C-alpha positions in Angstrom: -3.2 -31.2 9.9 -6.8 -30.2 9.6 -8.5 -28.3 6.8 -8.7 -25.1 8.8 -4.9 -24.8 9.4 -4.3 -25.7 5.7 -6.7 -23.0 4.4 -5.3 -20.6 6.9 -1.7 -21.2 5.7 -2.9 -20.8 2.1 -4.7 -17.5 3.0 -1.6 -16.2 4.6 0.5 -17.2 1.5 -2.1 -15.6 -0.8 -1.9 -12.3 1.2 1.9 -12.2 0.8 1.8 -13.1 -2.8 -0.8 -10.4 -3.5 1.3 -7.8 -1.9 4.5 -8.8 -3.7 2.7 -8.9 -7.1 1.1 -5.5 -6.5 4.5 -3.9 -5.8 6.2 -5.6 -8.7 3.6 -5.0 -11.3 2.9 -1.4 -10.4 6.6 -0.7 -9.7 5.3 1.2 -6.7 4.9 0.6 -3.0 2.5 3.6 -2.5 -0.1 2.9 0.3 2.0 0.1 1.9 3.4 0.5 5.4 7.1 -0.4 5.3 7.1 -0.5 9.1 4.4 -3.2 9.2 6.5 -5.2 6.7 9.6 -4.8 8.9 7.7 -6.1 11.9 6.4 -9.1 9.9 10.0 -9.9 8.8 11.1 -9.7 12.5 8.1 -12.0 13.4 9.1 -14.7 11.0 12.9 -14.4 11.8 12.4 -14.9 15.6 9.7 -17.6 15.2 11.4 -19.9 12.8 14.9 -20.1 14.4 14.0 -23.7 15.1 14.8 -24.4 11.5 18.4 -24.9 12.7 17.4 -27.2 15.6 14.5 -29.4 14.6 12.7 -30.9 11.6 8.9 -31.5 11.7 7.9 -32.1 8.0 8.8 -31.0 4.5 5.6 -28.9 4.4 6.4 -27.2 7.7 10.0 -26.4 6.7 9.0 -25.2 3.2 6.3 -22.8 4.5 8.8 -21.3 7.0 11.4 -20.7 4.4 8.8 -19.1 2.0 7.5 -16.8 4.7 11.0 -15.6 5.7 12.1 -15.1 2.0 8.9 -13.3 1.0 9.0 -11.0 4.0 12.5 -9.9 3.3 11.8 -9.6 -0.4 9.0 -7.2 0.5 11.2 -5.1 2.7 13.8 -5.0 0.0 11.3 -3.8 -2.6 10.0 -1.1 -0.3 13.2 0.3 1.1 15.6 -0.4 -1.7 14.3 -1.0 -5.2 11.1 1.2 -5.1 12.2 3.5 -2.4 11.2 6.6 -4.3 7.6 5.6 -4.2 7.5 4.8 -0.5 5.2 7.2 1.4 7.2 7.7 4.5 5.4 10.9 5.4 2.3 8.9 6.2 4.0 5.8 7.6 4.7 7.4 11.0 3.4 4.9 13.5 5.9 4.6 16.5 6.8 0.9 16.3 8.9 1.2 19.5 5.6 1.4 21.3 4.9 -2.1 20.0 8.3 -3.8 20.1 9.3 -2.7 23.6 6.1 -3.8 25.5 5.9 -7.0 23.5 9.5 -7.8 24.3 8.9 -7.2 28.0 5.8 -9.3 28.0 7.5 -12.2 26.2 10.1 -12.3 29.1 7.3 -12.3 31.7 4.7 -14.6 30.1 6.0 -17.7 28.2 6.0 -21.5 28.3 9.7 -21.9 29.1 12.4 -19.4 30.1 14.8 -20.3 27.3 16.1 -18.2 24.4 14.2 -20.0 21.6 11.0 -20.1 23.6 11.2 -16.4 24.5 11.8 -15.5 20.9 8.9 -17.7 19.7 6.6 -16.0 22.3 7.9 -12.6 21.2 7.0 -13.4 17.6 3.4 -14.5 18.6 2.8 -11.3 20.6 4.4 -9.1 17.9 2.4 -10.7 15.0 -0.9 -9.8 16.8 -0.1 -6.1 16.5 2.2 -5.9 13.5 -0.6 -4.8 11.2 -1.3 -1.6 13.3 1.1 0.6 11.3 -0.7 -0.4 8.0 -4.1 0.3 9.6 -2.9 3.6 11.0 -1.5 4.6 7.6 -4.9 3.9 5.9 -6.8 5.8 8.6 -4.3 8.7 8.2 -4.6 9.0 4.5 -8.3 8.0 4.3 -7.6 5.8 1.3 -6.3 2.5 0.2 -5.8 0.8 -3.2 -8.1 -2.2 -3.9 -5.2 -4.7 -4.0 -4.1 -3.5 -0.5 -7.6 -4.2 0.8 -7.4 -7.7 -0.7 -4.1 -8.2 1.1 -5.6 -7.1 4.4 -8.6 -9.3 3.9 -6.6 -12.5 3.3 -4.3 -11.6 6.2 -7.2 -11.3 8.5 -8.9 -14.4 7.1 -5.7 -16.4 7.9 -5.9 -15.4 11.6 -9.7 -16.2 11.8 -9.1 -19.6 10.3 -6.3 -20.3 12.8 -8.8 -19.6 15.6 -11.1 -22.2 14.2 -8.0 -24.5 13.9 -7.3 -24.1 17.6 -10.9 -24.8 18.6 -10.8 -28.0 16.4 -7.5 -29.1 17.9 -8.8 -28.5 21.5 -11.9 -30.7 20.9 -10.3 -33.5 18.8 -6.7 -33.5 19.9 -6.8 -32.0 23.4 -4.3 -29.4 22.4 -4.6 -25.8 23.8 -2.0 -23.0 23.7 -3.3 -20.0 25.7 -0.6 -17.6 24.4 -1.3 -18.3 20.8 -5.0 -18.2 21.3 -5.1 -14.9 23.1 -2.7 -13.3 20.6 -4.8 -14.6 17.7 -8.0 -13.2 19.2 -6.4 -9.8 19.7 -5.2 -9.8 16.1 -8.6 -10.9 14.7 -10.3 -8.1 16.7 -8.1 -5.5 15.0 -9.5 -6.7 11.7 -13.1 -6.7 12.7 -14.0 -3.2 11.5 -12.1 -3.8 8.2 -13.9 -7.2 7.7 -17.3 -5.5 8.2 -16.6 -2.9 5.5 -15.1 -5.4 3.1 -17.9 -7.9 3.4 -20.9 -5.5 3.5 -19.6 -3.0 0.8 -16.9 -4.9 -0.9 -13.5 -3.6 -1.8 -15.1 -0.8 -3.7 -16.9 0.4 -0.5 -13.5 1.1 1.2 -12.1 4.5 0.3 -9.4 3.9 -2.4 -7.0 5.9 -4.5 -8.4 7.0 -7.8 -5.7 7.6 -10.4 -6.4 10.6 -12.7 -7.1 9.5 -16.3 -5.5 11.6 -19.0 -7.5 11.9 -22.3 -4.9 11.9 -25.1 -7.5 13.3 -27.4 -7.7 16.6 -25.5 -5.1 19.2 -26.5 -3.3 21.5 -24.0 -5.4 24.2 -22.4 -3.7 27.0 -24.5 -4.7 25.2 -27.7 -8.4 24.6 -26.9 -9.8 27.2 -29.3 -10.6 27.2 -33.0 -8.5 29.8 -34.7 -9.7 31.3 -37.9 -7.9 30.2 -41.1 -4.7 32.2 -41.5 -4.5 34.7 -44.2 -1.5 34.7 -46.7 -0.2 37.9 -45.3 0.5 36.6 -41.8 0.7 32.9 -42.4 4.5 32.8 -42.2 5.1 36.2 -40.8 6.9 36.6 -37.5 4.9 38.8 -35.1 6.9 41.5 -33.3 7.5 40.8 -29.6 6.0 44.1 -28.4 2.8 43.4 -30.4 2.4 39.9 -29.0 2.9 41.3 -25.5 -0.2 43.4 -26.1 -2.1 40.3 -27.1 -1.0 38.6 -23.8 -2.2 41.6 -21.8 -5.5 41.9 -23.5 -6.5 38.2 -23.8 -6.4 35.7 -20.8 -6.4 32.9 -23.4 -3.3 34.2 -25.0 -1.5 34.4 -21.6 -1.3 30.6 -21.6 0.4 30.4 -24.9 4.1 29.2 -24.7 5.5 31.8 -27.2 4.7 35.2 -28.7 3.5 33.9 -32.0 1.0 31.5 -30.5 -0.1 34.3 -28.1 -0.9 36.5 -31.2 -2.9 33.6 -32.7 -4.8 33.1 -29.4 -5.5 36.8 -29.2 -7.0 36.8 -32.7 -9.1 33.8 -31.9 -10.6 35.4 -28.8 -11.2 38.8 -30.5 -8.8 40.6 -28.1 -5.6 41.0 -30.0 -3.3 43.9 -30.8 -5.1 44.8 -34.0 -8.3 45.6 -32.1 -6.9 48.4 -29.9 -8.3 51.8 -30.7 
């Protein structure tokens, strides 16, 4: 194993961990495409069926199990635990337009016409376009959270490092897999525009969600006035409803008060209360 494949695997793992931590800490999956995560779960499931038939190394088996477990954990958080925060109205990409053509292509172009090989080829083709629902969702909403951009960056970095890994293996090991290389190039191209914005402007240069900040020091709108000190005569007096109705009609500030008594106080503060009528 060369350094490019190792760093590529670590970048892939970092992307998955960033996404899971984001969902768990914020208790929300807003801005995340559930359809992309379903496609990635399908990718890992169909690719790593060889777990039941062959053993390559402890590292290889561990990474496969981690990818499968994390992908289904992400799907569970989006569609089950935090379903109320899932933005299905913007996650509208037609995934059948990806799965059906990819499935047909995997039958036509593969290394060996056997079930495991066809499923492996299907996973390679599908991974190259699985991020499209997420990119489509960002383009539709026009915004993305900073953590989501970090996730996309590390995911794209993983594919770029794997391209270098294949070049390394071709020159030093004589290994070349045309299907994996072409699919990797396609996937990397999909990230190019995002990479450009991320590197030149940073994560802050990409439109992101700005959460409104509430100032606890500010009172409600209907209390943002300075009423005069109450006189002993009306300090504890209940104001008749019909009188306070006049205050509400005369003073826009009093119209925002939650009850008649406060409407009367607002009317007095604005100089347009029932006692001023002629």
